[in-house]
C-alpha positions as CSV (number, residue, x, y, z in Angstrom):
1,M,0.0,-0.1,-0.1
2,S,1.2,3.6,-0.3
3,S,0.3,6.8,1.7
4,R,-1.1,8.4,-1.2
5,P,-4.7,7.7,-0.5
6,F,-4.5,8.6,2.8
7,V,-2.9,11.9,1.7
8,A,-5.8,12.4,-0.7
9,F,-8.4,11.9,1.8
10,G,-6.5,13.9,4.5
11,S,-6.5,16.7,1.8
12,D,-10.2,16.8,1.1
13,L,-10.9,16.7,5.2
14,P,-7.7,18.3,6.7
15,G,-9.9,19.4,9.9
16,Q,-10.0,16.4,12.2
17,V,-9.4,13.5,10.2
18,T,-9.0,9.7,11.3
19,F,-7.4,7.3,8.8
20,L,-9.0,3.8,8.9
21,V,-6.1,1.4,8.9
22,D,-7.2,-2.2,7.3
23,S,-6.7,-5.5,9.9
24,Y,-4.4,-7.0,7.5
25,G,-1.1,-5.2,7.2
26,T,-2.0,-2.9,10.3
27,M,1.5,-1.8,11.0
28,T,1.7,-1.0,7.0
29,G,-1.1,1.0,7.2
30,V,-0.2,2.9,10.2
31,S,3.6,3.4,8.9
32,D,1.4,4.8,5.6
33,A,-1.2,7.2,7.5
34,I,1.9,8.4,9.7
35,T,3.4,9.7,6.1
36,A,0.3,11.1,5.2
37,I,-0.1,13.0,8.8
38,R,3.2,14.3,8.4
39,S,2.9,15.5,4.9
40,L,-0.4,17.0,5.5
41,G,0.8,18.9,8.7
42,L,-1.8,17.0,10.7
43,E,0.1,16.5,14.0
44,D,-2.5,17.9,16.2
45,G,-5.8,16.9,14.6
46,A,-5.6,13.2,13.1
47,G,-6.8,10.2,14.3
48,V,-5.8,6.2,13.4
49,R,-8.7,3.9,13.5
50,L,-8.1,0.4,13.8
51,D,-10.6,-2.0,12.9
52,S,-10.0,-4.4,15.7
53,G,-9.6,-4.9,19.4
54,D,-6.2,-6.1,19.3
55,V,-5.0,-4.8,22.3
56,G,-1.2,-5.6,20.8
57,L,-1.9,-3.8,17.8
58,A,-3.0,-0.6,20.0
59,C,0.0,-0.6,22.0
60,L,2.3,-1.0,18.7
61,T,0.6,1.8,17.2
62,R,1.2,4.0,20.1
63,K,4.4,3.0,19.9
64,A,4.9,4.0,16.6
65,L,3.0,7.0,16.4
66,D,5.0,8.1,19.7
67,T,8.6,7.3,17.6
68,A,7.2,9.4,14.9
69,G,7.0,12.3,17.1
70,L,2.9,12.2,16.7
71,P,1.9,11.6,20.6
72,R,-1.1,14.0,19.9
73,V,-2.6,11.6,17.2
74,R,-5.5,9.4,18.9
75,I,-6.2,6.0,17.9
76,F,-9.8,4.6,17.8
77,V,-10.9,1.1,17.8
78,S,-13.9,-0.6,16.4
79,K,-15.5,-4.3,15.3
80,G,-17.8,-5.9,17.8
81,L,-16.6,-4.2,21.1
82,D,-18.9,-3.5,24.2
83,E,-18.6,-1.9,27.5
84,Y,-16.8,-5.2,28.6
85,H,-14.3,-4.6,26.1
86,L,-13.8,-0.9,26.9
87,A,-14.1,-1.6,31.0
88,R,-11.0,-3.8,30.1
89,F,-9.2,-1.6,27.9
90,A,-9.3,1.5,30.4
91,A,-8.4,-1.2,33.4
92,E,-5.1,-2.0,31.2
93,E,-4.9,1.3,30.3
94,V,-5.0,0.4,26.3
95,P,-3.6,3.6,24.7
96,I,-7.0,4.1,22.6
């Protein structure tokens, strides 16, 4: 994949854009989102959405964003989550 689709999307919606990262190749998608966020100057108003409730991927994503100097980029998760998942994430301090 390439960051070009993310850049095009972010250019159209520069306010507070959230980039959806596919469940397959998640970290490649996160890398592409990082490239787009930087190239568009969205360091303070962007988010990355992981289409899974995978705690490990959320932690890896936070580490990648922080390493890239993007500590203010938010992480969202989706796909079959309920209040019990969210309570567990809060208890485990998952970075979402």
